Each structure stands twice: as structure tokens, then as C-alpha cells.
C-alpha angles and dihedrals in degrees: 000000000000093000118185111003125206112207106214112205145142113041130163105284132109089263093058098117091049090049092053092050091050090046097053090047090053093047093051090047091052094047086048090058093049096257120149101235140151136179132252116195098207117223136175089289093055096138089057091046092052093046094055097045121088110223142137101206134028120217106198113208100149103124120215125346120054089342094064105025098069101263095105093041089053092049093052094044087055090051089051092238121146110239134183125250136024122337124262096270095049092045090050091050100045090044090063107070093193096055091043093055090044089057093045094047090050088053094050094250113143120260135156117259108260141168134204113242131223139165088270095053119126093232092190091054089047092052093045088053099045106023164130087066118019134185115216112195141156112268094227111030136094145211088048093285111167097009121146133182110219133192101185142032092257093052089052091053091047092050092046090056093048093047099049090084084076094053129254115015130212134189125212140176110273106237111209114218146081117316121228138176132202124203115215115204119182092339095310124106115236118215111294125249127217113215118210118187121191090227095048091242123088098216133149092284093050090048101049114002121040099047092209100101114117121218114198120205115197084042097216098249122129110262091248096052092043088052090051090049092049093051088051090055093046090051092047090050093049090046091065091043091246119164146176101022136350143138127242118205122205143161126226097225131184089273099040137278121345122198117230110176147314120245108210094185101034121192121272101190127126090273098039123128105225093061088049094053093044089051091056089062093045099266111129125205098266092045091050093050091049092047091052091049094046088051089062090065094047091060 
């Protein structure tokens, strides 16, 4: 029994507003399923908040920051509280795109070439290595916050300076192709979704603001190709030690699929992708939220 569920949301990261929207959606879904649940908007005094609250299960829906980098998971583990999602080590690893790509590359999984940027970077050399189109992004942030597409060494340098407010920054070769995402639930890949942004880039605005992004499910791939891509996503997820539920993003490039990242606390808003994939196999939103909470007790 999952008992009383604390839905942990908000936080102080750049993804706070999205997390609040996800958290409220999860809270409503749990209530609809008859679960005793309440929300905690996590702040800087989160340990005190958690110690003072009375709950049996923690549903983590704090995107980014300490909700997705292993800090919150470690606190809950120390408290002996069951919590949803991957453990602290897997979250910390998946949150760092550079470390994630290094592991995948070492295992022979397909990733785009990339470099970590710094003040001493030779930006012309970086552009010559990664160009003619380069994506600059924070190493450890989500929701495409701080992402910039660059077409010159100067643009890479400017984008780097703009993105440093979010921490360490990396640049990677921009892979042209259709973007897909694959939700992983209890070790199994759900139907893949093809994402079609009107601008051709699935950035923060396309995810949460413009409302004109199309999500195709079925995704349009031949069944055998989709199965291969799903197997790749499951392998990518397992390589990082992720468990319970997550979402793997990838691009179908000219030379095949290229892995982008794993989200260990995926969005759960009205437009989010994991609920869409679950619905495609007959799991409605309340059922999905309850299943994720139940898995916390099976660990």
C-alpha cells in the first residue's frame, strides 16, 4: 500500500514553473484515483519541510536542480522513505549530459560528438570540429533551458557566455532529423512519439509556450525500426542505472538514431509525453501516477 503520498514539486531551479504544473496534475490524478495525497512546494529548507511532513511515499516531480540531480533522492533514502524514480546515483549521472554521453560512447551507443566549453576554449577549433551547426546547452539543466543553435565560432562563444548562468556548458554537433522520445516504464519501452515543432527545434517555447508542437503517436516508424529504437532506449536507460520510470530523447539522423539524454523526472503536464505514451497502451493518467507510486514500494 502506498499510503499517504507527498507530491514533491516546485523547487528553485529554472524548471520551477513546469514542475509546479506537473505536480498539480499528478496531485489531481492521485486524488481522482482515491489516493490520500498532498503537495509540498520544496524550498531552500527542504529537509525541514520533509521532516515535518507526515507521509508514506514521496512522488518526486521536481524537475531539474536538486529534484533531479540526486540530492532529493539521497535525502529521502536517508529518511527511509520510499520515493518514485531512479536512485540518487543514477539521477546524478543522467542529469550530467557530458558524463551520460561519455558512458554511452564507451559502450558503443550512438551519440553526437561534443565538447565541454570553458573560458579557455578555442571556439574556432570547436566550431571546425562540430560545425556547421552546433547546439550549445547547459550540461546539467533540462526543459531545453539555455539552449542555443550556433553557426559560427563567435555564436558558440556568445551562447556559452549566455548559458553559464546555468552552470557548466557543452557544445555538440547538431544532428538534423526527426526527434523522438521513448518513455520507459518499469523497464519496458512504451510506444515512441515523434515530435514535430513548427520551428524545427524542440526548445522551451515549443514545449511549453507556443502550443503549436505536434506529437505523433503512432510515431510513423516501421514496426521493426521502432522496436530497434526502443531497444536502444532501454539499453541507454540501463547503462545509467535508471529505474522505475524515465524518458529517453533521441534523433533519427542521416546515419541512424542518435541518443540525446535521459530525463529521470519527466514532465507530467497536460502536454507532457510520458502520459501520451502510456495512454497509447491503455494506461490513463491516474493509473499511471498510481503505478509509479506503487513501484516505489517494490524497490
